SEFI-942192 format. One record per residue (C-alpha): residue number from 0; residue in one letter; y, x, z negated. Coordinates in pm, whole numbers, plus 50000, padded with zeros to 5 digits. Layout:
BEGIN
<site num="NUM" residu="A" y="Y" x="X" z="Z"/>
...
This chain:
BEGIN
<site num="0" residu="M" y="56476" x="09005" z="35237"/>
<site num="1" residu="K" y="56149" x="09154" z="35282"/>
<site num="2" residu="K" y="56165" x="09163" z="35672"/>
<site num="3" residu="I" y="56513" x="09348" z="35605"/>
<site num="4" residu="F" y="56352" x="09614" z="35412"/>
<site num="5" residu="I" y="56062" x="09662" z="35641"/>
<site num="6" residu="A" y="56307" x="09685" z="35945"/>
<site num="7" residu="F" y="56521" x="09935" z="35753"/>
<site num="8" residu="T" y="56219" x="10139" z="35644"/>
<site num="9" residu="L" y="56088" x="10161" z="35995"/>
<site num="10" residu="A" y="56425" x="10252" z="36135"/>
<site num="11" residu="M" y="56461" x="10536" z="35890"/>
<site num="12" residu="A" y="56102" x="10646" z="35988"/>
<site num="13" residu="G" y="56222" x="10666" z="36338"/>
<site num="14" residu="L" y="56536" x="10866" z="36247"/>
<site num="15" residu="S" y="56336" x="11111" z="36063"/>
<site num="16" residu="T" y="56092" x="11180" z="36364"/>
<site num="17" residu="S" y="56376" x="11215" z="36598"/>
<site num="18" residu="A" y="56539" x="11468" z="36357"/>
<site num="19" residu="L" y="56321" x="11743" z="36500"/>
<site num="20" residu="A" y="56439" x="11656" z="36846"/>
<site num="21" residu="V" y="56796" x="11663" z="36746"/>
<site num="22" residu="D" y="56753" x="11987" z="36578"/>
<site num="23" residu="A" y="56618" x="12135" z="36885"/>
<site num="24" residu="S" y="56869" x="11982" z="37103"/>
<site num="25" residu="C" y="57166" x="12117" z="36878"/>
<site num="26" residu="E" y="56991" x="12472" z="36853"/>
<site num="27" residu="A" y="56965" x="12474" z="37239"/>
<site num="28" residu="K" y="57349" x="12389" z="37263"/>
<site num="29" residu="A" y="57435" x="12644" z="37001"/>
<site num="30" residu="T" y="57244" x="12921" z="37194"/>
<site num="31" residu="E" y="57394" x="12807" z="37522"/>
<site num="32" residu="K" y="57749" x="12852" z="37382"/>
<site num="33" residu="K" y="57613" x="13186" z="37215"/>
<site num="34" residu="L" y="57730" x="13085" z="36860"/>
<site num="35" residu="A" y="57637" x="13284" z="36568"/>
<site num="36" residu="G" y="57700" x="13304" z="36190"/>
<site num="37" residu="A" y="57947" x="13059" z="36038"/>
<site num="38" residu="A" y="58052" x="12919" z="36382"/>
<site num="39" residu="K" y="57688" x="12824" z="36445"/>
<site num="40" residu="T" y="57633" x="12679" z="36112"/>
<site num="41" residu="S" y="57945" x="12475" z="36143"/>
<site num="42" residu="F" y="57821" x="12340" z="36496"/>
<site num="43" residu="M" y="57489" x="12261" z="36387"/>
<site num="44" residu="K" y="57609" x="12060" z="36101"/>
<site num="45" residu="K" y="57843" x="11858" z="36331"/>
<site num="46" residu="C" y="57584" x="11822" z="36605"/>
<site num="47" residu="E" y="57308" x="11702" z="36368"/>
<site num="48" residu="S" y="57566" x="11473" z="36189"/>
<site num="49" residu="D" y="57688" x="11304" z="36528"/>
<site num="50" residu="A" y="57332" x="11275" z="36645"/>
<site num="51" residu="G" y="57250" x="11111" z="36326"/>
<site num="52" residu="A" y="57519" x="10875" z="36337"/>
<site num="53" residu="A" y="57452" x="10751" z="36687"/>
<site num="54" residu="S" y="57077" x="10704" z="36579"/>
<site num="55" residu="A" y="57190" x="10505" z="36267"/>
<site num="56" residu="S" y="57422" x="10311" z="36469"/>
<site num="57" residu="A" y="57166" x="10208" z="36728"/>
<site num="58" residu="A" y="56903" x="10104" z="36469"/>
<site num="59" residu="C" y="57189" x="09892" z="36280"/>
<site num="60" residu="E" y="57269" x="09741" z="36616"/>
<site num="61" residu="A" y="56906" x="09642" z="36657"/>
<site num="62" residu="Q" y="56915" x="09488" z="36308"/>
<site num="63" residu="A" y="57209" x="09295" z="36388"/>
<site num="64" residu="A" y="57058" x="09156" z="36712"/>
<site num="65" residu="E" y="56738" x="09061" z="36516"/>
<site num="66" residu="K" y="56961" x="08866" z="36285"/>
<site num="67" residu="K" y="57138" x="08704" z="36570"/>
<site num="68" residu="L" y="57496" x="08822" z="36462"/>
<site num="69" residu="A" y="57785" x="08830" z="36683"/>
<site num="70" residu="G" y="58149" x="08900" z="36664"/>
<site num="71" residu="A" y="58314" x="09008" z="36334"/>
<site num="72" residu="A" y="58003" x="08935" z="36149"/>
<site num="73" residu="K" y="57800" x="09170" z="36377"/>
<site num="74" residu="N" y="58087" x="09438" z="36354"/>
<site num="75" residu="S" y="58094" x="09423" z="35960"/>
<site num="76" residu="F" y="57712" x="09432" z="35948"/>
<site num="77" residu="V" y="57688" x="09731" z="36166"/>
<site num="78" residu="K" y="57964" x="09906" z="36004"/>
<site num="79" residu="K" y="57809" x="09861" z="35655"/>
<site num="80" residu="C" y="57460" x="09942" z="35756"/>
<site num="81" residu="S" y="57574" x="10277" z="35923"/>
<site num="82" residu="A" y="57745" x="10366" z="35619"/>
<site num="83" residu="D" y="57457" x="10293" z="35398"/>
<site num="84" residu="T" y="57229" x="10473" z="35624"/>
<site num="85" residu="K" y="57464" x="10787" z="35656"/>
<site num="86" residu="A" y="57487" x="10793" z="35271"/>
<site num="87" residu="G" y="57101" x="10779" z="35252"/>
<site num="88" residu="N" y="57061" x="11083" z="35499"/>
<site num="89" residu="A" y="57294" x="11272" z="35311"/>
<site num="90" residu="Q" y="57136" x="11227" z="34987"/>
<site num="91" residu="S" y="56787" x="11315" z="35139"/>
<site num="92" residu="A" y="56929" x="11631" z="35306"/>
<site num="93" residu="C" y="57091" x="11721" z="34966"/>
<site num="94" residu="E" y="56757" x="11649" z="34785"/>
<site num="95" residu="A" y="56584" x="11894" z="35046"/>
<site num="96" residu="Q" y="56837" x="12156" z="34981"/>
<site num="97" residu="A" y="56813" x="12140" z="34584"/>
<site num="98" residu="A" y="56421" x="12168" z="34651"/>
<site num="99" residu="E" y="56477" x="12494" z="34869"/>
<site num="100" residu="K" y="56698" x="12629" z="34596"/>
<site num="101" residu="K" y="56436" x="12548" z="34335"/>
<site num="102" residu="L" y="56678" x="12348" z="34120"/>
<site num="103" residu="A" y="56548" x="12127" z="33852"/>
<site num="104" residu="G" y="56683" x="11878" z="33580"/>
<site num="105" residu="A" y="57053" x="11862" z="33538"/>
<site num="106" residu="A" y="57125" x="12154" z="33776"/>
<site num="107" residu="K" y="56958" x="11955" z="34045"/>
<site num="108" residu="N" y="57130" x="11641" z="33963"/>
<site num="109" residu="S" y="57469" x="11818" z="33962"/>
<site num="110" residu="F" y="57405" x="11991" z="34289"/>
<site num="111" residu="V" y="57284" x="11664" z="34470"/>
<site num="112" residu="K" y="57569" x="11462" z="34336"/>
<site num="113" residu="K" y="57825" x="11723" z="34461"/>
<site num="114" residu="C" y="57631" x="11775" z="34787"/>
<site num="115" residu="A" y="57616" x="11397" z="34877"/>
<site num="116" residu="A" y="57978" x="11351" z="34801"/>
<site num="117" residu="G" y="58046" x="11629" z="35045"/>
<site num="118" residu="G" y="58163" x="11871" z="34808"/>
């Protein structure tokens, strides 16, 4: 169990360091497409989400290989792992947004809960 936690922690650290590269890549694509305003915001959100999902899936695939999983067990593990990682990333992003808005207490909790649920 401790090995899994360490592997997950390392995978998440790798994801956060690659976030800057993803952001720059998505920004470059948006500039190339000459997007602005709401269209750019929407594009950036989808681009970063897609890139994060690919990174999460790759990290989960590596964990499955480490556990020597195959077939349905591997597919199930990767699917759950990716979903858990995505939920964790959404929670972190929402926490950051709440901090930017200087929310605290019940207002912060309400905002983070709504944000992470996709509202």
